[in-house]
C-alpha positions in Angstrom: 100.2 77.9 44.2 99.2 79.9 42.4 100.3 82.2 45.2 103.3 79.6 45.5 104.8 79.9 41.8 103.7 83.9 41.9 101.9 84.6 39.3 97.9 86.1 39.4 96.8 84.5 35.9 97.2 81.0 37.7 93.8 80.3 39.1 92.9 77.7 41.6 89.0 75.8 40.1 89.6 73.5 43.2 87.4 72.7 45.4 88.0 70.8 48.8 86.6 68.0 48.7 85.8 67.2 45.1 85.3 64.8 43.1 86.3 64.7 38.6 83.2 64.5 38.4 82.5 68.3 40.0 85.3 69.0 38.5 83.5 68.0 35.0 80.1 70.2 36.4 81.9 72.8 36.0 83.9 72.7 32.6 81.3 75.8 31.9 83.2 79.1 33.2 87.2 77.5 31.4 86.1 76.0 28.1 84.5 80.0 27.9 88.2 81.0 28.7 89.9 78.3 26.7 93.8 78.8 28.8 96.3 77.8 27.6 96.9 75.4 29.8 95.9 73.4 32.6 97.2 71.7 35.1 95.0 68.8 36.8 95.4 66.9 39.9 91.7 65.7 41.0 90.8 61.9 42.5 92.4 61.4 45.7 88.7 62.1 47.3 86.8 59.8 44.9 89.0 56.6 46.1 88.4 57.8 49.6 85.0 57.3 49.3 85.5 54.0 47.7 85.0 54.3 43.7 86.9 51.6 42.1 90.0 52.6 40.7 88.6 51.8 36.5 85.3 54.2 37.5 88.1 56.6 38.5 90.1 56.5 34.6 86.0 56.4 33.3 85.5 59.8 34.6 89.4 61.1 34.0 89.2 60.1 30.6 86.1 61.9 30.2 87.6 65.0 31.7 90.9 64.7 29.5 88.2 63.2 26.3 85.6 66.1 27.2 88.9 69.1 27.2 90.8 67.7 24.7 87.5 68.6 22.5 85.9 72.2 23.9 89.5 73.5 24.4 91.4 72.1 21.4 94.1 75.0 21.1 94.7 74.6 25.5 97.3 72.6 26.5 97.1 69.8 28.9 98.5 68.8 32.2 97.7 66.0 34.5 99.3 65.4 37.4 99.3 61.9 38.7 97.0 61.6 42.5 99.3 61.9 45.5 99.3 58.7 48.4 98.2 59.4 51.4 99.9 58.4 54.7 98.6 56.4 57.7 94.6 56.7 57.1 93.1 53.3 57.9 93.6 52.2 54.5 95.8 53.7 53.3 97.4 50.4 51.7 94.1 49.7 49.6 93.6 53.5 48.7 97.7 53.5 47.9 97.4 50.8 45.5 93.7 52.6 44.2 95.8 55.5 44.3 99.4 53.6 42.5 96.4 52.0 39.7 95.0 54.7 39.0 98.1 57.0 38.0 99.4 54.3 35.6 96.3 54.0 33.9 96.4 58.0 34.0 100.4 57.9 32.2 98.7 54.8 29.6 96.5 57.2 29.0 98.4 59.9 28.5 100.8 58.6 26.2 97.6 57.1 24.0 95.8 60.6 23.5 99.9 62.6 23.6 98.9 65.2 27.0 101.5 65.3 29.3 101.1 62.8 32.4 103.7 64.9 35.8 104.4 62.1 37.6 105.1 63.6 41.4 104.3 60.6 42.7 107.4 59.4 43.3 108.7 62.8 45.4 106.3 62.0 48.2 106.1 58.5 48.6 108.0 56.8 50.7 107.7 52.4 52.1 104.1 53.4 49.5 102.5 56.1 51.7 102.5 60.0 51.9 106.2 61.3 53.3 105.6 62.4 56.8 107.9 66.2 56.3 105.6 66.3 53.6 101.5 66.2 55.3 100.0 67.2 59.0 96.9 64.6 58.2 97.8 62.2 55.2 96.4 63.1 52.6 96.5 67.4 53.1 100.5 69.1 52.3 102.5 70.8 54.6 103.8 74.2 53.9 106.7 71.9 52.9 104.9 69.7 50.7 103.1 72.7 48.6 106.9 73.9 48.1 108.1 70.6 46.8 104.4 70.4 45.1 105.5 73.4 43.1 108.8 73.0 42.5 107.9 69.7 41.1 105.6 71.4 38.5 107.7 74.7 37.1 109.1 72.7 35.2 106.0 71.5 32.7 104.4 75.5 32.8 107.6 77.8 33.5 106.9 78.8 29.8 104.2 81.4 30.5 105.5 82.1 33.6 
């Protein structure tokens, strides 16, 4: 996304196959930097690994609460989890994604941080739109372009 947003200050801390617990374990360098903004999108791999939505939400709350405590001047943006498509467990995983997204939206409201609903723009008939993926999970170039377009209005004042 840093390339699409054309801003060298944007740092991608994502790791392929990562889960929320992995992000929590690696927060040290982020906390030391005290960034002005943090944008988070994670959870697909947790649910793909059969984690229960309640467990994913518990870990998400821990991540959010840790960042709020350790980076009090940082603006947090929590993105919804994107839908998946044409996987063996698509129906069940998308139901779990919807449950987690609902819980995230509610928790973000409760603690007064920004929740960004990306899910709605990417979903059709309960699944990830085919034009935005090449394998049912990962984005195609068109998917990344839409993601960046939707994200910019939320973070543009620092770009």
